All heavy atoms as TSV, in Angstrom:
chain	resi	resn	atom	element	x	y	z
A	1	MET	N	N	26.736	7.165	32.313
A	1	MET	CA	C	25.766	8.196	32.403
A	1	MET	C	C	25.932	9.169	31.194
A	1	MET	O	O	27.013	9.568	30.847
A	1	MET	CB	C	25.908	8.977	33.668
A	1	MET	CG	C	24.971	10.190	33.787
A	1	MET	SD	S	25.349	11.342	35.143
A	1	MET	CE	C	24.089	10.905	36.241
A	2	SER	N	N	24.875	9.522	30.548
A	2	SER	CA	C	24.919	10.460	29.491
A	2	SER	C	C	24.051	11.674	29.885
A	2	SER	O	O	23.043	11.572	30.521
A	2	SER	CB	C	24.449	9.951	28.208
A	2	SER	OG	O	23.077	9.591	28.209
A	3	VAL	N	N	24.411	12.847	29.401
A	3	VAL	CA	C	23.755	14.049	29.711
A	3	VAL	C	C	23.324	14.688	28.394
A	3	VAL	O	O	24.074	14.777	27.425
A	3	VAL	CB	C	24.729	15.091	30.457
A	3	VAL	CG1	C	24.029	16.403	30.676
A	3	VAL	CG2	C	25.189	14.489	31.795
A	4	GLU	N	N	22.039	15.089	28.376
A	4	GLU	CA	C	21.517	15.763	27.218
A	4	GLU	C	C	21.172	17.163	27.626
A	4	GLU	O	O	20.652	17.420	28.679
A	4	GLU	CB	C	20.208	15.084	26.713
A	4	GLU	CG	C	20.494	13.703	26.125
A	4	GLU	CD	C	19.173	13.105	25.579
A	4	GLU	OE1	O	18.317	13.871	25.195
A	4	GLU	OE2	O	19.135	11.831	25.569
A	5	VAL	N	N	21.463	18.139	26.752
A	5	VAL	CA	C	21.207	19.540	27.016
A	5	VAL	C	C	20.142	19.989	26.010
A	5	VAL	O	O	20.280	19.700	24.773
A	5	VAL	CB	C	22.467	20.383	26.850
A	5	VAL	CG1	C	22.137	21.858	26.974
A	5	VAL	CG2	C	23.573	19.963	27.792
A	6	HIS	N	N	19.083	20.603	26.512
A	6	HIS	CA	C	18.018	21.090	25.633
A	6	HIS	C	C	17.774	22.502	25.969
A	6	HIS	O	O	17.780	22.943	27.158
A	6	HIS	CB	C	16.707	20.279	25.881
A	6	HIS	CG	C	16.863	18.849	25.543
A	6	HIS	ND1	N	16.602	18.350	24.310
A	6	HIS	CD2	C	17.222	17.790	26.318
A	6	HIS	CE1	C	16.837	17.005	24.300
A	6	HIS	NE2	N	17.228	16.695	25.508
A	7	ARG	N	N	17.510	23.307	24.971
A	7	ARG	CA	C	17.224	24.784	25.123
A	7	ARG	C	C	15.778	24.949	25.531
A	7	ARG	O	O	14.823	24.360	24.901
A	7	ARG	CB	C	17.517	25.484	23.888
A	7	ARG	CG	C	17.489	27.025	23.983
A	7	ARG	CD	C	17.862	27.630	22.684
A	7	ARG	NE	N	19.208	27.314	22.294
A	7	ARG	CZ	C	20.302	28.062	22.583
A	7	ARG	NH1	N	20.181	29.155	23.258
A	7	ARG	NH2	N	21.464	27.678	22.191
A	8	LEU	N	N	15.485	25.735	26.543
A	8	LEU	CA	C	14.187	26.106	26.979
A	8	LEU	C	C	13.636	27.141	26.058
A	8	LEU	O	O	14.375	27.983	25.534
A	8	LEU	CB	C	14.140	26.697	28.386
A	8	LEU	CG	C	14.419	25.809	29.560
A	8	LEU	CD1	C	14.517	26.705	30.847
A	8	LEU	CD2	C	13.288	24.848	29.742
A	9	PRO	N	N	12.306	27.159	25.856
A	9	PRO	CA	C	11.744	28.301	25.178
A	9	PRO	C	C	12.061	29.567	25.999
A	9	PRO	O	O	12.275	29.501	27.207
A	9	PRO	CB	C	10.225	28.016	25.193
A	9	PRO	CG	C	10.079	26.537	25.292
A	9	PRO	CD	C	11.270	26.104	26.186
A	10	ALA	N	N	12.066	30.715	25.368
A	10	ALA	CA	C	12.461	31.974	25.969
A	10	ALA	C	C	11.675	32.261	27.250
A	10	ALA	O	O	12.230	32.817	28.215
A	10	ALA	CB	C	12.351	33.082	25.038
A	11	ASP	N	N	10.458	31.818	27.326
A	11	ASP	CA	C	9.621	32.063	28.509
A	11	ASP	C	C	9.503	30.905	29.476
A	11	ASP	O	O	8.693	30.927	30.373
A	11	ASP	CB	C	8.220	32.532	28.055
A	11	ASP	CG	C	7.526	31.503	27.171
A	11	ASP	OD1	O	8.180	30.476	26.863
A	11	ASP	OD2	O	6.395	31.732	26.783
A	12	GLY	N	N	10.376	29.908	29.399
A	12	GLY	CA	C	10.181	28.699	30.119
A	12	GLY	C	C	10.928	28.588	31.467
A	12	GLY	O	O	10.616	27.713	32.254
A	13	ALA	N	N	11.841	29.468	31.774
A	13	ALA	CA	C	12.628	29.288	32.968
A	13	ALA	C	C	11.795	29.384	34.246
A	13	ALA	O	O	11.922	28.529	35.112
A	13	ALA	CB	C	13.793	30.322	33.012
A	14	ALA	N	N	10.945	30.359	34.357
A	14	ALA	CA	C	10.153	30.474	35.602
A	14	ALA	C	C	9.188	29.262	35.713
A	14	ALA	O	O	9.007	28.778	36.831
A	14	ALA	CB	C	9.300	31.757	35.519
A	15	TYR	N	N	8.684	28.758	34.624
A	15	TYR	CA	C	7.806	27.563	34.658
A	15	TYR	C	C	8.544	26.373	35.197
A	15	TYR	O	O	8.043	25.664	36.099
A	15	TYR	CB	C	7.311	27.384	33.216
A	15	TYR	CG	C	6.546	26.113	32.963
A	15	TYR	CD1	C	5.304	25.855	33.515
A	15	TYR	CD2	C	7.098	25.102	32.139
A	15	TYR	CE1	C	4.594	24.673	33.280
A	15	TYR	CE2	C	6.406	23.977	31.844
A	15	TYR	CZ	C	5.145	23.707	32.393
A	15	TYR	OH	O	4.493	22.598	32.160
A	16	ILE	N	N	9.668	26.078	34.642
A	16	ILE	CA	C	10.441	24.865	35.004
A	16	ILE	C	C	10.996	25.006	36.432
A	16	ILE	O	O	10.964	24.114	37.234
A	16	ILE	CB	C	11.608	24.641	34.021
A	16	ILE	CG1	C	11.097	24.292	32.640
A	16	ILE	CG2	C	12.560	23.587	34.534
A	16	ILE	CD1	C	10.281	22.987	32.594
A	17	GLU	N	N	11.419	26.244	36.813
A	17	GLU	CA	C	11.931	26.475	38.158
A	17	GLU	C	C	10.792	26.241	39.172
A	17	GLU	O	O	10.996	25.629	40.247
A	17	GLU	CB	C	12.472	27.852	38.360
A	17	GLU	CG	C	13.805	28.020	37.640
A	17	GLU	CD	C	14.288	29.472	37.571
A	17	GLU	OE1	O	13.536	30.402	37.991
A	17	GLU	OE2	O	15.457	29.632	37.165
A	18	ALA	N	N	9.570	26.713	38.863
A	18	ALA	CA	C	8.434	26.502	39.809
A	18	ALA	C	C	8.070	25.031	39.929
A	18	ALA	O	O	7.801	24.560	41.048
A	18	ALA	CB	C	7.275	27.326	39.313
A	19	LEU	N	N	8.079	24.326	38.820
A	19	LEU	CA	C	7.812	22.929	38.874
A	19	LEU	C	C	8.905	22.193	39.721
A	19	LEU	O	O	8.549	21.330	40.548
A	19	LEU	CB	C	7.760	22.302	37.470
A	19	LEU	CG	C	6.531	22.612	36.564
A	19	LEU	CD1	C	6.791	22.074	35.211
A	19	LEU	CD2	C	5.310	21.979	37.252
A	20	ALA	N	N	10.119	22.549	39.499
A	20	ALA	CA	C	11.247	21.905	40.250
A	20	ALA	C	C	11.146	22.192	41.720
A	20	ALA	O	O	11.561	21.355	42.540
A	20	ALA	CB	C	12.611	22.358	39.709
A	21	ALA	N	N	10.549	23.339	42.086
A	21	ALA	CA	C	10.421	23.726	43.481
A	21	ALA	C	C	9.166	22.988	44.117
A	21	ALA	O	O	8.934	23.202	45.335
A	21	ALA	CB	C	10.266	25.194	43.577
A	22	GLY	N	N	8.432	22.254	43.345
A	22	GLY	CA	C	7.335	21.494	43.903
A	22	GLY	C	C	5.956	22.095	43.697
A	22	GLY	O	O	4.988	21.645	44.218
A	23	MET	N	N	5.888	23.201	42.941
A	23	MET	CA	C	4.620	23.848	42.689
A	23	MET	C	C	3.791	22.943	41.774
A	23	MET	O	O	4.310	22.137	41.001
A	23	MET	CB	C	4.786	25.243	42.026
A	23	MET	CG	C	5.182	26.325	42.881
A	23	MET	SD	S	5.107	27.869	41.884
A	23	MET	CE	C	4.488	28.998	43.064
A	24	SER	N	N	2.484	23.135	41.895
A	24	SER	CA	C	1.556	22.415	41.000
A	24	SER	C	C	1.722	22.940	39.595
A	24	SER	O	O	2.339	23.996	39.348
A	24	SER	CB	C	0.115	22.658	41.428
A	24	SER	OG	O	-0.261	23.977	41.281
A	25	LEU	N	N	1.081	22.294	38.612
A	25	LEU	CA	C	1.124	22.726	37.238
A	25	LEU	C	C	0.476	24.148	37.158
A	25	LEU	O	O	1.016	25.057	36.555
A	25	LEU	CB	C	0.462	21.766	36.299
A	25	LEU	CG	C	0.385	22.135	34.799
A	25	LEU	CD1	C	1.744	22.315	34.249
A	25	LEU	CD2	C	-0.395	21.051	34.016
A	26	ALA	N	N	-0.676	24.274	37.808
A	26	ALA	CA	C	-1.379	25.600	37.762
A	26	ALA	C	C	-0.525	26.652	38.434
A	26	ALA	O	O	-0.478	27.769	37.879
A	26	ALA	CB	C	-2.709	25.442	38.433
A	27	GLY	N	N	0.090	26.347	39.525
A	27	GLY	CA	C	0.969	27.369	40.191
A	27	GLY	C	C	2.189	27.705	39.330
A	27	GLY	O	O	2.580	28.860	39.302
A	28	SER	N	N	2.723	26.717	38.670
A	28	SER	CA	C	3.861	27.027	37.801
A	28	SER	C	C	3.502	27.841	36.598
A	28	SER	O	O	4.269	28.743	36.208
A	28	SER	CB	C	4.507	25.652	37.371
A	28	SER	OG	O	4.905	24.924	38.446
A	29	VAL	N	N	2.383	27.577	36.057
A	29	VAL	CA	C	1.858	28.388	34.954
A	29	VAL	C	C	1.638	29.831	35.405
A	29	VAL	O	O	2.053	30.839	34.728
A	29	VAL	CB	C	0.618	27.853	34.332
A	29	VAL	CG1	C	0.009	28.798	33.318
A	29	VAL	CG2	C	0.921	26.518	33.636
A	30	ALA	N	N	1.048	30.016	36.595
A	30	ALA	CA	C	0.790	31.337	37.195
A	30	ALA	C	C	2.112	32.075	37.408
A	30	ALA	O	O	2.236	33.269	37.110
A	30	ALA	CB	C	0.029	31.237	38.466
A	31	ALA	N	N	3.125	31.372	37.926
A	31	ALA	CA	C	4.426	32.004	38.082
A	31	ALA	C	C	5.083	32.451	36.764
A	31	ALA	O	O	5.622	33.516	36.600
A	31	ALA	CB	C	5.394	31.048	38.787
A	32	ALA	N	N	4.913	31.609	35.747
A	32	ALA	CA	C	5.492	31.933	34.435
A	32	ALA	C	C	4.739	33.124	33.793
A	32	ALA	O	O	5.367	34.012	33.228
A	32	ALA	CB	C	5.370	30.752	33.522
A	33	VAL	N	N	3.415	33.130	33.942
A	33	VAL	CA	C	2.645	34.252	33.344
A	33	VAL	C	C	2.932	35.560	34.096
A	33	VAL	O	O	2.954	36.620	33.511
A	33	VAL	CB	C	1.093	33.946	33.410
A	33	VAL	CG1	C	0.273	35.148	33.073
A	33	VAL	CG2	C	0.811	32.799	32.431
A	34	ALA	N	N	3.199	35.467	35.398
A	34	ALA	CA	C	3.528	36.676	36.217
A	34	ALA	C	C	4.832	37.295	35.659
A	34	ALA	O	O	5.020	38.461	35.654
A	34	ALA	CB	C	3.665	36.296	37.676
A	35	GLU	N	N	5.796	36.439	35.292
A	35	GLU	CA	C	7.040	36.892	34.787
A	35	GLU	C	C	6.978	37.250	33.312
A	35	GLU	O	O	7.630	38.266	32.907
A	35	GLU	CB	C	8.143	35.814	35.008
A	35	GLU	CG	C	9.486	36.306	34.652
A	35	GLU	CD	C	10.587	35.345	35.111
A	35	GLU	OE1	O	10.625	35.005	36.264
A	35	GLU	OE2	O	11.343	34.950	34.228
A	36	THR	N	N	6.264	36.485	32.512
A	36	THR	CA	C	6.160	36.736	31.078
A	36	THR	C	C	4.698	36.562	30.700
A	36	THR	O	O	4.249	35.419	30.492
A	36	THR	CB	C	7.023	35.772	30.310
A	36	THR	OG1	O	8.340	35.708	30.753
A	36	THR	CG2	C	7.038	36.023	28.824
A	37	PRO	N	N	3.962	37.661	30.575
A	37	PRO	CA	C	2.556	37.541	30.295
A	37	PRO	C	C	2.191	36.779	28.983
A	37	PRO	O	O	1.105	36.189	28.900
A	37	PRO	CB	C	2.082	39.005	30.167
A	37	PRO	CG	C	3.038	39.742	31.043
A	37	PRO	CD	C	4.311	39.072	30.858
A	38	ALA	N	N	3.109	36.731	28.019
A	38	ALA	CA	C	2.923	35.988	26.830
A	38	ALA	C	C	3.338	34.516	26.886
A	38	ALA	O	O	3.480	33.872	25.884
A	38	ALA	CB	C	3.625	36.683	25.660
A	39	PHE	N	N	3.516	33.980	28.123
A	39	PHE	CA	C	3.924	32.576	28.351
A	39	PHE	C	C	3.085	31.665	27.517
A	39	PHE	O	O	1.803	31.769	27.460
A	39	PHE	CB	C	3.787	32.233	29.848
A	39	PHE	CG	C	4.070	30.802	30.107
A	39	PHE	CD1	C	5.397	30.304	30.055
A	39	PHE	CD2	C	3.042	29.919	30.397
A	39	PHE	CE1	C	5.626	29.014	30.287
A	39	PHE	CE2	C	3.321	28.586	30.727
A	39	PHE	CZ	C	4.635	28.122	30.661
A	40	TYR	N	N	3.685	30.733	26.765
A	40	TYR	CA	C	3.035	29.844	25.913
A	40	TYR	C	C	3.100	28.426	26.492
A	40	TYR	O	O	4.071	27.693	26.340
A	40	TYR	CB	C	3.717	29.884	24.529
A	40	TYR	CG	C	3.009	29.101	23.433
A	40	TYR	CD1	C	1.570	29.138	23.346
A	40	TYR	CD2	C	3.685	28.368	22.511
A	40	TYR	CE1	C	0.929	28.456	22.330
A	40	TYR	CE2	C	3.062	27.758	21.496
A	40	TYR	CZ	C	1.653	27.746	21.416
A	40	TYR	OH	O	1.018	27.032	20.434
A	41	LEU	N	N	2.063	28.003	27.239
A	41	LEU	CA	C	2.017	26.755	27.950
A	41	LEU	C	C	2.224	25.530	27.054
A	41	LEU	O	O	3.013	24.635	27.294
A	41	LEU	CB	C	0.721	26.579	28.683
A	41	LEU	CG	C	0.532	25.237	29.429
A	41	LEU	CD1	C	1.625	25.011	30.434
A	41	LEU	CD2	C	-0.829	25.195	30.067
A	42	SER	N	N	1.581	25.486	25.896
A	42	SER	CA	C	1.658	24.375	25.039
A	42	SER	C	C	3.056	24.045	24.618
A	42	SER	O	O	3.506	22.858	24.648
A	42	SER	CB	C	0.809	24.595	23.711
A	42	SER	OG	O	-0.548	24.688	24.069
A	43	ALA	N	N	3.891	25.058	24.161
A	43	ALA	CA	C	5.215	24.825	23.763
A	43	ALA	C	C	6.049	24.364	24.973
A	43	ALA	O	O	6.919	23.457	24.784
A	43	ALA	CB	C	5.813	26.058	23.168
A	44	ASN	N	N	5.913	24.954	26.060
A	44	ASN	CA	C	6.663	24.604	27.247
A	44	ASN	C	C	6.340	23.176	27.750
A	44	ASN	O	O	7.255	22.454	28.104
A	44	ASN	CB	C	6.512	25.680	28.326
A	44	ASN	CG	C	7.384	26.934	28.062
A	44	ASN	OD1	O	8.512	26.957	28.295
A	44	ASN	ND2	N	6.696	27.920	27.484
A	45	PHE	N	N	5.096	22.910	27.831
A	45	PHE	CA	C	4.682	21.554	28.336
A	45	PHE	C	C	5.139	20.461	27.368
A	45	PHE	O	O	5.688	19.472	27.812
A	45	PHE	CB	C	3.175	21.542	28.520
A	45	PHE	CG	C	2.713	20.328	29.282
A	45	PHE	CD1	C	2.980	20.151	30.644
A	45	PHE	CD2	C	1.953	19.351	28.630
A	45	PHE	CE1	C	2.535	19.039	31.305
A	45	PHE	CE2	C	1.485	18.234	29.339
A	45	PHE	CZ	C	1.786	18.082	30.633
A	46	ALA	N	N	4.977	20.717	26.082
A	46	ALA	CA	C	5.393	19.753	25.097
A	46	ALA	C	C	6.914	19.538	25.162
A	46	ALA	O	O	7.436	18.432	25.075
A	46	ALA	CB	C	5.003	20.214	23.652
A	47	GLY	N	N	7.660	20.643	25.333
A	47	GLY	CA	C	9.130	20.509	25.387
A	47	GLY	C	C	9.559	19.746	26.615
A	47	GLY	O	O	10.486	18.927	26.566
A	48	ALA	N	N	8.880	19.953	27.754
A	48	ALA	CA	C	9.214	19.209	28.952
A	48	ALA	C	C	8.883	17.739	28.749
A	48	ALA	O	O	9.642	16.846	29.242
A	48	ALA	CB	C	8.411	19.768	30.149
A	49	LEU	N	N	7.760	17.389	28.188
A	49	LEU	CA	C	7.429	16.004	27.933
A	49	LEU	C	C	8.407	15.367	26.971
A	49	LEU	O	O	8.844	14.215	27.184
A	49	LEU	CB	C	6.024	15.884	27.396
A	49	LEU	CG	C	4.857	16.110	28.323
A	49	LEU	CD1	C	3.581	16.142	27.561
A	49	LEU	CD2	C	4.888	15.130	29.424
A	50	ARG	N	N	8.796	16.043	25.938
A	50	ARG	CA	C	9.617	15.549	24.888
A	50	ARG	C	C	11.026	15.246	25.437
A	50	ARG	O	O	11.704	14.308	24.975
A	50	ARG	CB	C	9.768	16.581	23.720
A	50	ARG	CG	C	10.205	16.068	22.441
A	50	ARG	CD	C	10.097	17.101	21.304
A	50	ARG	NE	N	10.339	18.455	21.617
A	50	ARG	CZ	C	9.333	19.396	21.703
A	50	ARG	NH1	N	8.113	19.029	21.473
A	50	ARG	NH2	N	9.632	20.600	21.935
A	51	THR	N	N	11.441	15.955	26.491
A	51	THR	CA	C	12.849	15.736	27.007
A	51	THR	C	C	12.794	14.934	28.311
A	51	THR	O	O	13.839	14.855	29.008
A	51	THR	CB	C	13.483	17.118	27.272
A	51	THR	OG1	O	12.682	17.851	28.195
A	51	THR	CG2	C	13.642	17.923	25.987
A	52	ASP	N	N	11.651	14.340	28.629
A	52	ASP	CA	C	11.526	13.538	29.838
A	52	ASP	C	C	11.913	14.308	31.117
A	52	ASP	O	O	12.550	13.805	32.040
A	52	ASP	CB	C	12.396	12.315	29.799
A	52	ASP	CG	C	11.989	11.316	28.700
A	52	ASP	OD1	O	10.735	11.261	28.408
A	52	ASP	OD2	O	12.780	10.652	28.075
A	53	ALA	N	N	11.450	15.632	31.156
A	53	ALA	CA	C	11.835	16.452	32.266
A	53	ALA	C	C	11.059	16.046	33.533
A	53	ALA	O	O	11.405	16.395	34.620
A	53	ALA	CB	C	11.506	17.911	31.947
A	54	PHE	N	N	9.895	15.385	33.349
A	54	PHE	CA	C	9.053	14.975	34.483
A	54	PHE	C	C	9.491	13.585	34.989
A	54	PHE	O	O	9.646	12.701	34.227
A	54	PHE	CB	C	7.587	14.993	34.121
A	54	PHE	CG	C	7.082	16.336	33.667
A	54	PHE	CD1	C	6.706	16.502	32.394
A	54	PHE	CD2	C	7.058	17.432	34.516
A	54	PHE	CE1	C	6.207	17.699	31.906
A	54	PHE	CE2	C	6.617	18.657	34.115
A	54	PHE	CZ	C	6.175	18.823	32.787
A	55	CYS	N	N	9.639	13.433	36.278
A	55	CYS	CA	C	10.043	12.178	36.816
A	55	CYS	C	C	8.888	11.581	37.697
A	55	CYS	O	O	8.937	10.442	38.116
A	55	CYS	CB	C	11.313	12.198	37.578
A	55	CYS	SG	S	11.355	13.375	38.980
A	56	SER	N	N	7.888	12.381	38.062
A	56	SER	CA	C	6.768	11.880	38.874
A	56	SER	C	C	5.563	12.753	38.693
A	56	SER	O	O	5.638	13.916	38.205
A	56	SER	CB	C	7.164	11.795	40.346
A	56	SER	OG	O	7.303	13.092	40.872
A	57	VAL	N	N	4.428	12.177	39.083
A	57	VAL	CA	C	3.152	12.853	39.013
A	57	VAL	C	C	2.559	12.773	40.370
A	57	VAL	O	O	2.526	11.711	41.000
A	57	VAL	CB	C	2.215	12.246	37.976
A	57	VAL	CG1	C	0.857	12.939	37.988
A	57	VAL	CG2	C	2.864	12.349	36.579
A	58	ARG	N	N	2.105	13.912	40.931
A	58	ARG	CA	C	1.447	13.891	42.265
A	58	ARG	C	C	0.069	14.349	42.116
A	58	ARG	O	O	-0.331	15.042	41.333
A	58	ARG	CB	C	2.190	14.880	43.183
A	58	ARG	CG	C	3.518	14.370	43.563
A	58	ARG	CD	C	4.116	15.226	44.642
A	58	ARG	NE	N	5.252	15.894	44.017
A	58	ARG	CZ	C	5.842	16.904	44.455
A	58	ARG	NH1	N	5.410	17.517	45.571
A	58	ARG	NH2	N	6.804	17.514	43.916
């Protein structure tokens, strides 16, 4: 097993935590914007895709 560590964008923690908790994409974005109004979805979504952070789609 190998482990890769990737740095989140500064505004990404609330977004990733909400997704991990089972929230929808829209709900996760809302949670991130509530915490950081300048949340940048494009950078965060691209980073998650680039690092294979998603394991399923519902």
